[in-house]
VEXZA-907797 format. One record per residue (C-alpha): residue number from 1; x, y, z. Coordinates in nm, 2 decimals. Example, Ala and Ser with C-alpha at 12.3 -4.5 7.8 and 13.67 -1.06 7.14 Angstrom:
<atoms>
<atom><resi>1</resi><X>1.23</X><Y>-0.45</Y><Z>0.78</Z></atom>
<atom><resi>2</resi><X>1.37</X><Y>-0.11</Y><Z>0.71</Z></atom>
</atoms>
This chain:
<atoms>
<atom><resi>1</resi><X>-10.88</X><Y>-14.26</Y><Z>-5.29</Z></atom>
<atom><resi>2</resi><X>-10.74</X><Y>-13.91</Y><Z>-5.32</Z></atom>
<atom><resi>3</resi><X>-10.43</X><Y>-13.87</Y><Z>-5.11</Z></atom>
<atom><resi>4</resi><X>-10.37</X><Y>-13.50</Y><Z>-5.20</Z></atom>
<atom><resi>5</resi><X>-10.32</X><Y>-13.28</Y><Z>-4.89</Z></atom>
<atom><resi>6</resi><X>-10.58</X><Y>-13.01</Y><Z>-4.86</Z></atom>
<atom><resi>7</resi><X>-10.54</X><Y>-12.73</Y><Z>-4.61</Z></atom>
<atom><resi>8</resi><X>-10.81</X><Y>-12.50</Y><Z>-4.48</Z></atom>
<atom><resi>9</resi><X>-10.67</X><Y>-12.20</Y><Z>-4.29</Z></atom>
<atom><resi>10</resi><X>-10.86</X><Y>-12.04</Y><Z>-4.00</Z></atom>
<atom><resi>11</resi><X>-10.78</X><Y>-11.74</Y><Z>-3.78</Z></atom>
<atom><resi>12</resi><X>-10.88</X><Y>-11.78</Y><Z>-3.41</Z></atom>
<atom><resi>13</resi><X>-10.84</X><Y>-11.54</Y><Z>-3.12</Z></atom>
<atom><resi>14</resi><X>-10.77</X><Y>-11.71</Y><Z>-2.79</Z></atom>
<atom><resi>15</resi><X>-10.52</X><Y>-11.56</Y><Z>-2.53</Z></atom>
<atom><resi>16</resi><X>-10.33</X><Y>-11.48</Y><Z>-2.85</Z></atom>
<atom><resi>17</resi><X>-10.40</X><Y>-11.48</Y><Z>-3.22</Z></atom>
<atom><resi>18</resi><X>-10.37</X><Y>-11.84</Y><Z>-3.36</Z></atom>
<atom><resi>19</resi><X>-10.36</X><Y>-11.96</Y><Z>-3.71</Z></atom>
<atom><resi>20</resi><X>-10.53</X><Y>-12.30</Y><Z>-3.74</Z></atom>
<atom><resi>21</resi><X>-10.44</X><Y>-12.52</Y><Z>-4.04</Z></atom>
<atom><resi>22</resi><X>-10.69</X><Y>-12.80</Y><Z>-4.08</Z></atom>
<atom><resi>23</resi><X>-10.51</X><Y>-13.07</Y><Z>-4.28</Z></atom>
<atom><resi>24</resi><X>-10.68</X><Y>-13.34</Y><Z>-4.48</Z></atom>
<atom><resi>25</resi><X>-10.52</X><Y>-13.62</Y><Z>-4.67</Z></atom>
<atom><resi>26</resi><X>-10.17</X><Y>-13.76</Y><Z>-4.67</Z></atom>
<atom><resi>27</resi><X>-9.88</X><Y>-13.57</Y><Z>-4.51</Z></atom>
<atom><resi>28</resi><X>-9.59</X><Y>-13.71</Y><Z>-4.71</Z></atom>
<atom><resi>29</resi><X>-9.31</X><Y>-13.62</Y><Z>-4.96</Z></atom>
<atom><resi>30</resi><X>-9.56</X><Y>-13.51</Y><Z>-5.22</Z></atom>
<atom><resi>31</resi><X>-9.74</X><Y>-13.28</Y><Z>-4.98</Z></atom>
<atom><resi>32</resi><X>-9.45</X><Y>-13.15</Y><Z>-4.77</Z></atom>
<atom><resi>33</resi><X>-9.41</X><Y>-12.83</Y><Z>-4.97</Z></atom>
<atom><resi>34</resi><X>-9.79</X><Y>-12.76</Y><Z>-4.95</Z></atom>
<atom><resi>35</resi><X>-9.77</X><Y>-12.75</Y><Z>-4.57</Z></atom>
<atom><resi>36</resi><X>-9.45</X><Y>-12.55</Y><Z>-4.57</Z></atom>
<atom><resi>37</resi><X>-9.60</X><Y>-12.29</Y><Z>-4.81</Z></atom>
<atom><resi>38</resi><X>-9.91</X><Y>-12.25</Y><Z>-4.60</Z></atom>
<atom><resi>39</resi><X>-9.70</X><Y>-12.21</Y><Z>-4.29</Z></atom>
<atom><resi>40</resi><X>-9.47</X><Y>-11.96</Y><Z>-4.45</Z></atom>
<atom><resi>41</resi><X>-9.76</X><Y>-11.76</Y><Z>-4.58</Z></atom>
<atom><resi>42</resi><X>-9.91</X><Y>-11.75</Y><Z>-4.23</Z></atom>
<atom><resi>43</resi><X>-9.58</X><Y>-11.64</Y><Z>-4.08</Z></atom>
<atom><resi>44</resi><X>-9.53</X><Y>-11.38</Y><Z>-4.35</Z></atom>
<atom><resi>45</resi><X>-9.88</X><Y>-11.24</Y><Z>-4.27</Z></atom>
<atom><resi>46</resi><X>-9.78</X><Y>-11.19</Y><Z>-3.91</Z></atom>
<atom><resi>47</resi><X>-9.89</X><Y>-11.51</Y><Z>-3.74</Z></atom>
<atom><resi>48</resi><X>-9.66</X><Y>-11.62</Y><Z>-3.46</Z></atom>
<atom><resi>49</resi><X>-9.87</X><Y>-11.91</Y><Z>-3.32</Z></atom>
<atom><resi>50</resi><X>-9.99</X><Y>-12.20</Y><Z>-3.54</Z></atom>
<atom><resi>51</resi><X>-10.20</X><Y>-12.50</Y><Z>-3.47</Z></atom>
<atom><resi>52</resi><X>-10.20</X><Y>-12.80</Y><Z>-3.70</Z></atom>
<atom><resi>53</resi><X>-10.53</X><Y>-12.99</Y><Z>-3.68</Z></atom>
<atom><resi>54</resi><X>-10.45</X><Y>-13.35</Y><Z>-3.78</Z></atom>
<atom><resi>55</resi><X>-10.81</X><Y>-13.49</Y><Z>-3.75</Z></atom>
<atom><resi>56</resi><X>-10.83</X><Y>-13.58</Y><Z>-4.11</Z></atom>
<atom><resi>57</resi><X>-10.47</X><Y>-13.68</Y><Z>-4.18</Z></atom>
<atom><resi>58</resi><X>-10.49</X><Y>-14.03</Y><Z>-4.32</Z></atom>
<atom><resi>59</resi><X>-10.12</X><Y>-14.10</Y><Z>-4.35</Z></atom>
<atom><resi>60</resi><X>-9.81</X><Y>-13.95</Y><Z>-4.19</Z></atom>
<atom><resi>61</resi><X>-9.46</X><Y>-14.04</Y><Z>-4.33</Z></atom>
<atom><resi>62</resi><X>-9.11</X><Y>-13.93</Y><Z>-4.23</Z></atom>
<atom><resi>63</resi><X>-9.13</X><Y>-13.65</Y><Z>-4.49</Z></atom>
<atom><resi>64</resi><X>-9.45</X><Y>-13.53</Y><Z>-4.33</Z></atom>
<atom><resi>65</resi><X>-9.28</X><Y>-13.52</Y><Z>-3.99</Z></atom>
<atom><resi>66</resi><X>-8.99</X><Y>-13.34</Y><Z>-4.15</Z></atom>
<atom><resi>67</resi><X>-9.24</X><Y>-13.08</Y><Z>-4.28</Z></atom>
<atom><resi>68</resi><X>-9.39</X><Y>-13.03</Y><Z>-3.93</Z></atom>
<atom><resi>69</resi><X>-9.04</X><Y>-13.00</Y><Z>-3.78</Z></atom>
<atom><resi>70</resi><X>-8.96</X><Y>-12.72</Y><Z>-4.04</Z></atom>
<atom><resi>71</resi><X>-9.28</X><Y>-12.54</Y><Z>-3.94</Z></atom>
<atom><resi>72</resi><X>-9.17</X><Y>-12.57</Y><Z>-3.58</Z></atom>
<atom><resi>73</resi><X>-8.83</X><Y>-12.41</Y><Z>-3.67</Z></atom>
<atom><resi>74</resi><X>-9.00</X><Y>-12.13</Y><Z>-3.86</Z></atom>
<atom><resi>75</resi><X>-9.23</X><Y>-12.04</Y><Z>-3.58</Z></atom>
<atom><resi>76</resi><X>-8.99</X><Y>-12.09</Y><Z>-3.28</Z></atom>
<atom><resi>77</resi><X>-8.72</X><Y>-11.83</Y><Z>-3.22</Z></atom>
<atom><resi>78</resi><X>-8.39</X><Y>-11.98</Y><Z>-3.12</Z></atom>
<atom><resi>79</resi><X>-8.39</X><Y>-11.83</Y><Z>-2.78</Z></atom>
<atom><resi>80</resi><X>-8.73</X><Y>-11.99</Y><Z>-2.70</Z></atom>
<atom><resi>81</resi><X>-8.65</X><Y>-12.34</Y><Z>-2.84</Z></atom>
<atom><resi>82</resi><X>-8.71</X><Y>-12.52</Y><Z>-2.51</Z></atom>
<atom><resi>83</resi><X>-8.93</X><Y>-12.26</Y><Z>-2.33</Z></atom>
<atom><resi>84</resi><X>-9.26</X><Y>-12.24</Y><Z>-2.51</Z></atom>
<atom><resi>85</resi><X>-9.41</X><Y>-12.40</Y><Z>-2.82</Z></atom>
<atom><resi>86</resi><X>-9.56</X><Y>-12.17</Y><Z>-3.07</Z></atom>
<atom><resi>87</resi><X>-9.66</X><Y>-12.48</Y><Z>-3.28</Z></atom>
<atom><resi>88</resi><X>-9.91</X><Y>-12.73</Y><Z>-3.15</Z></atom>
<atom><resi>89</resi><X>-10.10</X><Y>-13.02</Y><Z>-3.28</Z></atom>
<atom><resi>90</resi><X>-10.45</X><Y>-13.14</Y><Z>-3.21</Z></atom>
<atom><resi>91</resi><X>-10.69</X><Y>-13.42</Y><Z>-3.30</Z></atom>
<atom><resi>92</resi><X>-10.42</X><Y>-13.67</Y><Z>-3.41</Z></atom>
<atom><resi>93</resi><X>-10.59</X><Y>-13.99</Y><Z>-3.51</Z></atom>
<atom><resi>94</resi><X>-10.46</X><Y>-14.30</Y><Z>-3.32</Z></atom>
<atom><resi>95</resi><X>-10.23</X><Y>-14.42</Y><Z>-3.60</Z></atom>
<atom><resi>96</resi><X>-10.08</X><Y>-14.07</Y><Z>-3.64</Z></atom>
<atom><resi>97</resi><X>-10.05</X><Y>-14.02</Y><Z>-3.26</Z></atom>
<atom><resi>98</resi><X>-9.87</X><Y>-14.35</Y><Z>-3.23</Z></atom>
<atom><resi>99</resi><X>-9.61</X><Y>-14.25</Y><Z>-3.49</Z></atom>
<atom><resi>100</resi><X>-9.56</X><Y>-13.91</Y><Z>-3.33</Z></atom>
<atom><resi>101</resi><X>-9.52</X><Y>-14.08</Y><Z>-2.99</Z></atom>
<atom><resi>102</resi><X>-9.27</X><Y>-14.35</Y><Z>-3.08</Z></atom>
<atom><resi>103</resi><X>-9.05</X><Y>-14.11</Y><Z>-3.27</Z></atom>
<atom><resi>104</resi><X>-9.03</X><Y>-13.87</Y><Z>-2.98</Z></atom>
<atom><resi>105</resi><X>-9.19</X><Y>-13.59</Y><Z>-3.18</Z></atom>
<atom><resi>106</resi><X>-9.43</X><Y>-13.50</Y><Z>-2.91</Z></atom>
<atom><resi>107</resi><X>-9.15</X><Y>-13.39</Y><Z>-2.67</Z></atom>
<atom><resi>108</resi><X>-9.12</X><Y>-13.06</Y><Z>-2.85</Z></atom>
<atom><resi>109</resi><X>-9.46</X><Y>-13.02</Y><Z>-3.02</Z></atom>
<atom><resi>110</resi><X>-9.75</X><Y>-13.10</Y><Z>-2.79</Z></atom>
<atom><resi>111</resi><X>-10.07</X><Y>-13.26</Y><Z>-2.91</Z></atom>
<atom><resi>112</resi><X>-10.41</X><Y>-13.18</Y><Z>-2.77</Z></atom>
<atom><resi>113</resi><X>-10.74</X><Y>-13.38</Y><Z>-2.78</Z></atom>
<atom><resi>114</resi><X>-10.94</X><Y>-13.09</Y><Z>-2.93</Z></atom>
<atom><resi>115</resi><X>-10.90</X><Y>-12.76</Y><Z>-3.10</Z></atom>
<atom><resi>116</resi><X>-11.03</X><Y>-12.55</Y><Z>-2.81</Z></atom>
<atom><resi>117</resi><X>-10.79</X><Y>-12.71</Y><Z>-2.56</Z></atom>
<atom><resi>118</resi><X>-10.50</X><Y>-12.64</Y><Z>-2.80</Z></atom>
<atom><resi>119</resi><X>-10.61</X><Y>-12.28</Y><Z>-2.86</Z></atom>
<atom><resi>120</resi><X>-10.65</X><Y>-12.22</Y><Z>-2.48</Z></atom>
<atom><resi>121</resi><X>-10.29</X><Y>-12.35</Y><Z>-2.42</Z></atom>
<atom><resi>122</resi><X>-10.13</X><Y>-12.07</Y><Z>-2.63</Z></atom>
<atom><resi>123</resi><X>-9.98</X><Y>-11.78</Y><Z>-2.43</Z></atom>
<atom><resi>124</resi><X>-9.75</X><Y>-11.50</Y><Z>-2.53</Z></atom>
</atoms>
């Protein structure tokens, strides 16, 4: 079994331009920097809204959650911290959704059941 995190990046136009990162594999200490590098590259290229598609995330550890929190900080200006989320999640498998829920992670970063619902939820 290959636990390496693979990321496919997609640009989508909804109400605003959204970068979708489709994650596949394990989101853990070994892959933390892979996710952060992809998010930084997207931000440096001008993206201000990012969607993490978790449909194929097999394992999520505390290091993976830390990586997602760092992505949230990168994309969320301090003055907007509790106003609007520029980072959203979708398609979290039940075991991943459970971890996100019991840790309180979903209070700041919402999860949607599908990609289209998540894309439609982004506004300026």
